[in-house]
C-alpha positions in Angstrom: 47.9 -17.7 -15.6 48.6 -18.8 -19.0 45.6 -21.1 -19.2 43.4 -18.4 -18.1 44.6 -16.0 -21.0 44.2 -19.0 -23.5 40.3 -19.6 -22.1 39.5 -16.0 -22.3 41.0 -15.6 -25.8 39.2 -18.9 -26.8 35.8 -17.5 -25.3 36.4 -14.3 -27.3 37.0 -16.0 -30.7 34.0 -18.1 -30.5 31.8 -15.2 -29.4 33.0 -13.2 -32.5 32.7 -16.2 -34.7 29.0 -16.6 -33.4 28.2 -13.1 -34.0 29.7 -12.8 -37.5 27.9 -16.0 -38.5 24.7 -15.2 -36.9 23.3 -13.7 -40.0 20.5 -11.1 -40.1 17.0 -10.8 -39.0 14.4 -10.3 -41.7 11.9 -7.6 -40.5 8.3 -8.2 -41.4 6.9 -5.4 -43.3 3.7 -3.8 -41.8 1.9 -4.6 -45.4 1.0 -8.3 -45.6 2.7 -9.7 -48.8 0.2 -9.8 -51.9 -0.9 -13.2 -53.1 -1.2 -12.2 -56.9 -0.3 -8.5 -57.6 0.0 -8.7 -61.4 -3.1 -9.1 -63.7 -3.6 -12.4 -65.0 -6.0 -11.8 -67.8 -5.4 -9.6 -71.1 -8.3 -7.4 -69.9 -6.4 -6.5 -66.8 -8.6 -8.3 -64.4 -6.8 -10.1 -61.6 -7.9 -13.7 -60.3 -7.3 -12.6 -56.7 -10.2 -12.9 -54.3 -13.0 -14.6 -56.1 -11.5 -17.5 -58.2 -14.6 -19.0 -60.0 -17.1 -16.4 -60.7 -18.2 -18.4 -63.9 -19.8 -20.8 -61.5 -22.3 -18.0 -60.4 -24.0 -16.8 -63.5 -27.1 -14.9 -64.7 -30.2 -14.9 -62.4 -28.5 -16.3 -59.5 -26.7 -13.1 -58.8 -29.9 -11.0 -58.9 -28.2 -8.2 -61.1 -30.8 -8.0 -63.9 -31.9 -4.3 -62.7 -28.5 -3.4 -61.4 -27.6 -1.5 -64.4 -25.3 -4.1 -65.9 -25.6 -3.2 -69.5 -22.2 -3.4 -70.7 -22.2 -7.1 -70.2 -23.1 -10.0 -68.5 -23.3 -10.4 -64.4 -20.8 -12.9 -64.8 -18.4 -10.5 -66.7 -18.8 -7.7 -64.5 -18.1 -9.8 -61.3 -14.9 -11.1 -62.9 -13.6 -7.5 -62.9 -12.3 -6.8 -59.3 -10.7 -3.4 -59.9 -12.5 0.0 -59.7 -10.2 2.7 -61.3 -9.9 6.3 -60.6 -8.7 9.6 -62.1 -5.7 11.1 -60.8 -6.0 12.6 -57.4 -9.7 11.8 -57.4 -11.9 9.5 -55.4 -15.2 10.1 -57.6 -16.6 7.1 -59.0 -17.0 7.2 -62.9 -20.2 6.1 -64.4 -18.5 2.9 -65.9 -17.2 1.8 -62.5 -20.9 2.4 -60.9 -22.0 -0.5 -63.1 -19.3 -2.8 -61.9 -19.9 -1.7 -58.2 -23.7 -2.3 -58.6 -23.1 -5.7 -59.9 -20.9 -6.5 -56.9 -23.3 -4.9 -54.6 -26.4 -7.2 -55.9 -24.3 -10.0 -55.6 -23.5 -9.1 -51.9 -27.3 -8.3 -51.3 -28.1 -11.7 -52.6 -25.6 -13.4 -50.6 -25.5 -11.9 -47.1 -22.8 -14.5 -45.8 -20.2 -13.2 -47.9 -17.8 -10.2 -47.1 -16.0 -8.0 -49.0 -12.4 -6.3 -48.4 -12.1 -3.0 -50.3 -8.4 -2.4 -50.8 -7.6 1.3 -51.6 -4.3 2.0 -53.9 -2.7 5.0 -55.6 0.1 5.7 -57.8 3.4 6.7 -56.5 3.0 10.5 -57.0 2.5 12.3 -53.6 3.8 11.8 -50.1 3.3 8.3 -48.4 0.7 9.8 -45.9 -1.3 11.6 -48.7 -1.5 8.5 -50.8 -2.7 6.4 -47.6 -5.4 9.2 -47.3 -6.3 9.2 -50.9 -6.5 5.2 -50.8 -8.7 5.2 -47.8 -11.1 7.8 -49.4 -11.3 5.7 -52.6 -12.0 2.5 -50.7 -14.5 4.5 -48.5 -16.4 5.8 -51.7 -16.9 2.4 -52.9 -18.0 1.3 -49.6 -20.6 4.0 -49.3 -22.1 3.3 -52.7 -22.2 -0.3 -52.0 -24.0 0.3 -48.9 -26.4 2.8 -50.6 -27.1 -0.1 -52.8 -28.2 -2.3 -49.7 -25.1 -4.1 -48.6 -24.8 -4.2 -45.1 -21.8 -2.3 -43.5 -20.8 -5.4 -41.5 -20.3 -7.4 -44.8 -17.7 -4.5 -45.8 -14.2 -3.8 -44.8 -11.8 -1.2 -46.1 -8.1 -0.8 -46.0 -5.7 1.8 -47.7 -2.3 0.5 -49.2 -1.6 3.8 -50.6 1.4 3.4 -53.3 2.7 0.3 -51.4 1.1 -2.4 -53.9 1.5 -1.4 -57.4 0.3 -3.8 -60.2 2.4 -1.7 -62.8 5.9 -0.7 -62.1 6.4 1.7 -65.0 6.4 5.6 -64.6 4.3 6.6 -67.3 0.6 7.6 -67.2 -0.6 4.1 -68.2 1.1 2.6 -65.4 -0.2 5.3 -62.9 -3.5 4.7 -64.2 -3.5 0.9 -63.6 -2.3 1.6 -60.0 -5.3 4.0 -59.1 -7.7 1.5 -58.0 -9.8 -0.2 -55.4 -9.2 -3.7 -55.5 -12.5 -5.8 -54.5 -11.5 -9.0 -52.4 -14.3 -11.4 -51.5 -14.0 -13.3 -48.3 -16.6 -15.7 -46.6 
């Protein structure tokens, strides 16, 4: 009888120890981790996605007639963010030049795909920001398709406010977060 009580007590003690030392399970977020969320260059451009656009210059890109007047094709292709005004998915004229350069590159390289990642600042509800990020990504995709990029070469996703590049709560930080990231695949 005494041996049974000691055995039960020992089992309870060992079970409690195992439960206490078991630790916590890490829960995987629904949003995959960002490889490089912070801009690397002084002009705010990120090196995520295309890592060596300097290797592809000039006429190889086929962007001479694409409205790329503010810089060379390589300069425009090194910029992988399209910025938006507050609560808007309208594409500015400056951003159109950038999108035209990327579209020309994709037209001349049909084996390459692009992921357009819509992002917002933190203002607004999560649901609203996901929808706004989607509208922004779709606006860029629609313009690229109008410029001749095949729909099968473009994917869109919205991260809403989940992937900020600037963590401040001022207008400059908000402006950096209202963007579509252009991420090249193969």
